[in-house]
C-alpha positions as CSV (number, residue, x, y, z in Angstrom):
1,M,-2.4,-36.3,31.3
2,I,-4.1,-34.5,28.4
3,N,-3.2,-34.9,25.2
4,T,-2.8,-31.1,23.5
5,S,-0.6,-32.2,20.9
6,W,-3.8,-31.7,18.4
7,F,-5.0,-28.3,19.5
8,T,-0.9,-27.4,18.7
9,K,-1.2,-28.8,15.5
10,I,-4.5,-26.7,14.7
11,T,-3.4,-23.3,16.4
12,N,-0.3,-23.5,14.0
13,K,-2.2,-23.9,11.5
14,C,-3.8,-21.3,12.2
15,T,-1.1,-18.6,12.2
16,I,0.5,-20.1,9.6
17,Y,-2.5,-19.1,7.6
18,K,-2.8,-15.4,9.6
19,Q,1.2,-15.1,8.9
20,K,0.5,-15.6,4.9
21,R,-2.9,-13.4,4.8
22,E,-1.1,-11.3,6.2
23,Q,1.7,-10.9,3.8
24,R,-0.4,-11.0,0.7
25,Y,-3.1,-8.2,2.0
26,P,-2.3,-4.9,4.8
27,L,-4.3,-5.1,7.7
28,M,-7.7,-3.4,7.2
29,N,-8.5,-0.8,9.7
30,H,-11.7,0.5,10.3
31,Y,-12.5,4.1,9.7
32,I,-15.4,5.9,10.9
33,W,-16.4,9.6,9.0
34,F,-20.1,11.5,10.6
35,H,-20.5,13.6,8.0
36,P,-20.0,16.9,9.0
37,S,-23.7,18.7,8.3
38,Y,-25.2,15.1,10.5
39,V,-22.3,16.4,13.2
40,Q,-23.9,20.3,12.6
41,E,-27.8,19.1,13.1
42,S,-27.6,16.2,16.1
43,D,-27.3,17.0,19.4
44,E,-24.3,17.0,20.9
45,E,-25.2,13.6,23.6
46,L,-26.1,11.8,20.5
47,I,-23.2,12.3,18.2
48,T,-20.6,12.0,21.4
49,G,-22.4,9.2,22.0
50,Q,-22.6,6.9,18.3
51,K,-18.4,7.5,18.5
52,K,-17.6,6.4,22.0
53,N,-20.3,2.6,20.3
54,A,-17.8,3.2,17.0
55,Q,-15.1,3.2,19.1
56,Q,-16.1,0.0,21.2
57,H,-15.9,-1.9,18.4
58,G,-13.0,-1.0,17.4
59,Y,-13.5,2.3,14.6
60,L,-11.4,4.6,14.9
61,V,-12.9,8.0,14.7
62,L,-11.9,10.3,12.0
63,A,-12.4,14.0,12.3
64,E,-13.5,16.5,9.5
65,N,-10.5,16.7,8.0
66,E,-8.8,13.7,8.4
67,L,-9.7,11.6,5.8
68,H,-6.4,11.3,4.4
69,K,-6.0,8.7,6.9
70,V,-7.1,6.0,5.1
71,K,-5.6,4.3,2.8
72,K,-6.5,1.5,-0.5
73,S,-6.5,-1.9,2.0
74,D,-9.0,0.1,4.8
75,H,-12.6,-0.4,5.3
76,L,-14.5,3.4,5.6
77,T,-17.7,4.1,6.9
78,L,-19.9,7.1,5.8
79,V,-23.1,8.3,8.9
80,G,-25.5,9.9,7.8
81,H,-29.1,10.6,6.4
82,S,-30.7,10.3,3.2
83,T,-32.4,13.2,3.3
84,P,-33.2,14.7,0.3
85,P,-31.7,18.1,-0.7
86,P,-33.8,21.3,1.2
87,S,-34.3,22.2,-3.3
88,A,-36.5,19.4,-3.1
89,D,-39.5,18.9,-3.3
90,K,-41.5,19.9,0.2
91,S,-44.5,17.1,-0.4
92,N,-41.5,15.2,0.1
93,L,-38.4,14.9,2.1
94,N,-39.2,11.8,3.0
95,D,-36.0,9.7,3.9
96,S,-34.8,8.1,0.5
97,G,-32.2,5.7,-1.0
98,D,-30.4,8.5,-3.2
99,Y,-29.0,11.0,-1.3
100,I,-26.8,11.1,2.4
101,Q,-27.0,14.2,3.9
102,G,-29.2,16.2,0.8
103,E,-26.1,14.7,-1.6
104,S,-25.8,13.2,-4.9
105,A,-23.3,10.2,-5.3
106,P,-21.2,12.9,-7.3
107,Q,-21.5,15.5,-4.5
108,C,-20.8,13.3,-1.6
109,V,-17.3,11.8,-3.7
110,K,-16.6,16.1,-4.4
111,R,-17.1,16.1,0.1
112,L,-15.0,13.2,0.5
113,K,-11.9,14.4,-0.9
114,Q,-12.3,17.5,0.0
115,A,-11.9,16.0,3.9
116,G,-8.9,14.4,2.5
117,L,-9.4,11.1,1.0
118,R,-7.2,10.6,-1.3
119,C,-7.9,6.8,-2.7
120,G,-11.3,4.4,-2.9
121,P,-10.8,2.2,0.7
122,K,-10.9,-1.5,0.0
123,I,-14.2,-1.4,1.5
124,F,-16.7,1.7,1.7
125,S,-19.8,1.3,4.1
126,L,-22.9,3.8,3.8
127,E,-24.9,4.1,6.9
128,S,-27.5,5.4,6.0
129,C,-30.9,4.5,5.3
130,L,-31.8,2.8,2.6
131,A,-28.5,3.6,0.9
132,G,-28.3,-0.5,-0.5
133,L,-31.9,0.3,-2.3
134,P,-31.4,-1.3,-6.5
135,D,-30.1,2.5,-7.9
136,G,-30.1,4.2,-5.1
137,I,-26.5,6.1,-3.7
138,A,-24.7,2.8,-2.6
139,Q,-24.3,1.3,-6.3
140,Q,-24.8,4.7,-7.9
141,L,-21.2,5.5,-5.4
142,S,-20.3,1.7,-7.4
143,R,-20.3,3.9,-10.5
144,D,-17.5,6.4,-9.6
145,P,-14.7,5.9,-11.3
146,F,-13.4,7.1,-7.7
147,F,-15.0,3.7,-6.5
148,K,-13.8,1.5,-9.3
149,Y,-12.2,-1.3,-7.1
150,T,-14.1,-0.3,-3.8
151,L,-16.8,-2.8,-2.1
152,I,-19.9,-1.0,-1.0
153,E,-21.9,-2.1,1.3
154,A,-25.1,-0.7,2.5
155,N,-28.4,-1.4,4.0
156,T,-32.3,-0.9,2.3
157,T,-33.8,-0.6,5.6
158,A,-33.2,2.3,8.5
159,V,-29.6,2.0,9.8
160,G,-28.9,3.0,13.1
161,R,-26.3,3.4,16.2
162,S,-26.6,3.0,20.1
163,Y,-25.3,6.1,21.6
164,G,-26.1,4.9,25.1
165,A,-30.3,5.0,25.0
166,H,-32.1,1.5,25.9
167,W,-31.0,-0.3,22.5
168,A,-33.4,-3.8,21.9
169,L,-32.3,-4.0,18.6
170,K,-29.5,-6.8,17.5
171,M,-26.7,-5.1,16.5
172,D,-23.3,-7.0,14.5
173,Y,-20.0,-7.3,15.4
174,L,-19.4,-3.1,14.8
175,G,-22.4,-2.5,16.2
176,R,-24.5,-1.4,13.8
177,A,-28.1,-2.3,14.5
178,I,-31.1,-2.4,11.5
179,L,-34.9,-2.7,11.7
180,N,-36.2,-6.3,10.4
181,P,-33.1,-7.8,10.0
182,Q,-35.0,-10.6,8.8
183,K,-36.3,-9.0,5.7
184,S,-33.6,-6.5,4.9
185,M,-29.8,-7.6,3.8
186,W,-26.8,-5.8,3.3
187,H,-26.5,-5.3,-0.2
188,F,-22.8,-4.6,-1.7
189,Y,-21.8,-3.3,-4.8
190,L,-18.9,-3.2,-6.9
191,Q,-18.6,-1.3,-10.3
192,G,-22.4,-0.6,-10.5
193,Y,-22.9,-4.5,-10.1
194,E,-24.7,-5.8,-6.9
195,I,-22.6,-9.0,-6.2
196,Q,-23.4,-10.2,-2.8
197,R,-26.3,-9.7,-0.8
198,L,-25.5,-10.8,3.0
199,V,-27.8,-11.3,6.4
200,H,-27.5,-9.0,9.3
201,A,-25.3,-9.9,12.1
202,S,-23.9,-13.2,9.8
203,Y,-20.5,-11.9,8.3
204,K,-17.5,-10.4,8.8
205,L,-16.4,-7.6,6.4
206,E,-12.7,-8.8,6.7
207,Q,-13.8,-12.4,5.5
208,V,-16.2,-10.9,2.9
209,L,-14.1,-11.1,-0.1
210,E,-13.4,-14.7,0.6
211,Q,-17.0,-15.3,0.4
212,I,-17.7,-14.1,-2.5
213,K,-16.9,-16.8,-5.7
214,P,-18.4,-15.2,-9.0
215,A,-19.5,-18.1,-11.0
216,Y,-16.3,-19.4,-13.3
217,F,-14.1,-16.4,-11.7
218,Q,-10.9,-17.2,-13.1
219,Q,-11.8,-18.9,-16.6
220,R,-13.5,-15.5,-17.8
221,F,-10.7,-13.6,-15.4
222,F,-8.0,-15.8,-17.7
223,S,-9.5,-15.7,-21.3
224,N,-9.2,-11.5,-21.1
225,Y,-6.0,-11.5,-19.5
226,Q,-3.4,-10.4,-21.4
227,P,-0.2,-9.9,-19.8
228,G,3.3,-8.6,-21.2
229,C,6.5,-10.6,-21.6
230,F,6.8,-11.9,-18.1
231,G,3.7,-12.9,-17.4
232,G,2.0,-9.9,-15.1
233,R,1.8,-10.2,-10.5
234,V,-1.6,-12.8,-11.3
235,G,0.8,-14.9,-13.8
236,R,3.8,-15.1,-11.3
237,D,1.3,-15.9,-8.9
238,C,0.0,-18.5,-10.6
239,A,3.4,-20.4,-11.3
240,K,3.8,-19.8,-7.2
241,G,0.2,-21.8,-6.8
242,I,-1.0,-19.0,-5.6
243,L,-5.3,-19.5,-6.6
244,L,-6.4,-16.2,-7.8
245,T,-9.6,-14.7,-6.2
246,L,-11.9,-11.9,-6.4
247,E,-9.5,-10.9,-3.6
248,R,-6.4,-11.0,-5.1
249,A,-7.7,-9.3,-8.1
250,L,-9.1,-6.4,-6.4
251,F,-5.8,-5.8,-4.4
252,F,-3.7,-5.6,-7.7
253,A,-6.0,-3.7,-9.7
254,Q,-6.0,-1.0,-7.0
255,E,-2.4,-1.2,-6.6
256,N,-1.9,-0.1,-10.1
257,Q,-5.7,0.5,-12.0
258,N,-3.7,0.9,-15.7
259,S,-2.5,-2.6,-15.5
260,A,-3.3,-6.2,-17.3
261,T,-5.4,-7.0,-13.9
262,A,-7.6,-4.4,-13.6
263,D,-7.7,-4.5,-17.7
264,A,-9.3,-8.0,-17.1
265,L,-11.2,-7.7,-14.0
266,D,-13.4,-5.0,-15.4
267,L,-13.9,-7.5,-18.2
268,T,-15.1,-10.7,-16.4
269,L,-17.1,-8.2,-14.3
270,K,-19.3,-7.4,-16.6
271,Q,-19.3,-11.0,-18.6
272,I,-20.7,-12.3,-15.1
273,Y,-23.1,-9.7,-14.0
274,T,-24.6,-8.2,-16.8
275,Y,-27.9,-10.3,-17.7
């Protein structure tokens, strides 16, 4: 008879870890929102196919005015072309990394708010070509106060999603494909700082914040941390033996942007990523 006790022990440990993580962090839903003007200018077959693809890869597809469903603990994806506005130089209407559907970063934030977005999500992904370029719209959005504690993900090349036609490009677990995956990486921005680059289809967003470990983060954070009389939530966590991570600090900062945790995190990120 085969002894399966080792397998049972491992399974139990994984279950306990999952339960503890769910107690610390709410479940992260994957939402996707297609920019209204992208929908208007695209063939119905393409939009229908891309929405179906997204659903098959675990996304909840949002209608134009359903962004109010997105919470601070969720992942939101915005789909749109990176074309400049009609008023731009007519001799240079190619995709650039500065716009989404002709809208600048401030205009994009305004658009999202008007469509019902009430808070920055945990992770905000841009399915828009070249959006991840240095000083592109992803980095610009990460500097906006609305997305202060949101991790923003974008790529530096063409990004696409199959709509049912023949598709030879390598997709990741969310159904996204990019050109030149060996050369073009996904860039992650936080408060205007680039804090990570990852190879296409090599990671899952649910684990990204666990993987980002800034140098001397804990030491720097606690040198900047000035809690109240009761030690703050971070202090109480430490008393329980819970390790402070970037993900944990962001979680607390999102909940209360005027907290000692938020203040310490802002200063710590500046110290680490300002060269």
